[in-house]
C-alpha positions as CSV (number, residue, x, y, z in Angstrom):
1,M,86.4,-44.2,36.7
2,N,90.0,-43.1,36.1
3,Y,92.2,-45.1,33.7
4,H,95.4,-43.1,34.4
5,N,98.6,-45.3,34.2
6,R,96.6,-48.5,33.8
7,K,97.7,-51.2,31.4
8,F,95.4,-53.6,29.5
9,R,95.8,-56.6,27.2
10,P,93.2,-58.3,25.0
11,V,91.8,-61.6,26.3
12,S,89.1,-62.1,23.5
13,N,88.7,-60.8,19.9
14,T,86.7,-61.3,16.8
15,E,88.6,-62.7,13.8
16,N,88.9,-59.4,12.1
17,A,90.9,-57.8,15.0
18,E,94.7,-57.2,14.7
19,T,95.5,-57.1,18.4
20,T,96.6,-60.2,20.3
21,E,97.3,-61.2,23.9
22,E,100.8,-59.8,23.2
23,T,99.4,-56.3,22.6
24,I,99.8,-54.0,25.6
25,F,97.8,-50.8,26.0
26,H,99.1,-48.1,28.4
27,Y,96.4,-45.6,29.2
28,Q,96.9,-42.0,30.5
29,Q,94.1,-39.8,31.5
30,E,93.7,-36.0,32.1
31,E,90.2,-35.1,33.3
32,N,87.9,-36.8,30.8
33,R,90.6,-37.0,28.1
34,L,92.2,-40.4,27.5
35,F,95.5,-41.1,25.6
36,C,97.1,-44.4,24.9
37,D,100.1,-45.9,23.3
38,Y,100.0,-49.6,22.4
39,S,102.2,-52.2,20.6
40,G,103.0,-55.9,20.6
41,G,102.0,-58.9,18.6
42,N,100.7,-57.8,15.2
43,I,100.9,-54.1,16.1
44,I,104.2,-52.2,15.6
45,K,102.8,-49.0,17.1
46,G,99.4,-47.6,17.8
47,H,97.7,-44.6,19.5
48,L,94.3,-43.9,20.6
49,L,92.5,-40.7,21.8
50,G,89.2,-40.9,23.7
51,L,86.7,-39.2,26.0
52,V,85.5,-40.8,29.2
53,D,82.0,-40.2,30.3
54,G,80.6,-40.2,33.9
55,N,80.0,-44.0,33.7
56,G,83.6,-44.7,32.6
57,I,82.5,-45.4,29.0
58,I,85.3,-44.5,26.5
59,N,84.4,-43.1,23.1
60,M,87.7,-43.4,21.1
61,R,89.4,-43.2,17.8
62,Y,92.6,-45.2,17.1
63,H,95.3,-45.6,14.4
64,Q,98.0,-48.2,14.2
65,V,100.7,-49.6,11.9
66,N,100.5,-53.4,11.7
67,S,103.3,-55.9,11.1
68,K,102.4,-55.9,7.4
69,G,103.2,-52.2,7.2
70,N,99.6,-51.1,6.8
71,L,98.2,-48.0,8.5
72,M,94.8,-48.9,10.0
73,T,92.2,-46.6,11.6
74,G,89.0,-47.1,13.5
75,T,86.4,-46.1,16.2
76,C,85.5,-47.9,19.4
77,I,83.1,-47.7,22.3
78,S,84.6,-49.3,25.4
79,T,82.4,-50.1,28.4
80,P,84.1,-50.9,31.8
81,E,83.3,-53.7,34.2
82,K,84.9,-54.1,37.7
83,I,85.9,-57.7,38.1
84,A,86.2,-59.7,41.4
85,N,89.9,-59.0,41.8
86,G,89.2,-55.2,41.7
87,K,90.7,-54.7,38.2
88,I,88.9,-53.4,35.1
89,R,87.6,-55.4,32.2
90,L,86.8,-53.4,29.0
91,H,84.0,-54.6,26.7
92,E,84.8,-53.0,23.3
93,E,82.6,-52.6,20.2
94,W,84.7,-51.3,17.3
95,Q,84.7,-50.6,13.6
96,W,87.5,-50.2,11.1
97,T,87.4,-46.9,9.2
98,S,90.1,-48.2,6.8
99,G,90.4,-51.6,5.0
100,D,87.2,-53.5,4.8
101,C,85.4,-51.2,7.4
102,S,84.1,-54.3,9.2
103,K,82.9,-54.3,12.8
104,G,84.1,-56.4,15.7
105,S,84.3,-56.8,19.4
106,S,87.1,-57.3,22.0
107,I,87.6,-57.8,25.7
108,L,90.6,-56.2,27.4
109,E,91.6,-56.9,31.0
110,E,93.8,-54.8,33.2
111,L,97.2,-56.2,34.0
């Protein structure tokens, strides 16, 4: 699975997430290395770095500055699903490595 130049937005989140449907993730991929810039909603600016395995599962680390001016960091495992329209849905299990270090889940869909 290749994520190069694909854009995603959250469609579902647990309450402890900071992203909203206004947050847009723009993925770039080189070989198995994934890079992403994101912003919108509660996120002023965010970046993530990840590695993509042979099944398209992304193991990533992220950091972002939120609208409160806080720097937040975390880890995430993102599992892809091809949906009926041919686009990708990402099922994410993540954990903050800053703040309260809580865990959560999100679903992102390709635009």
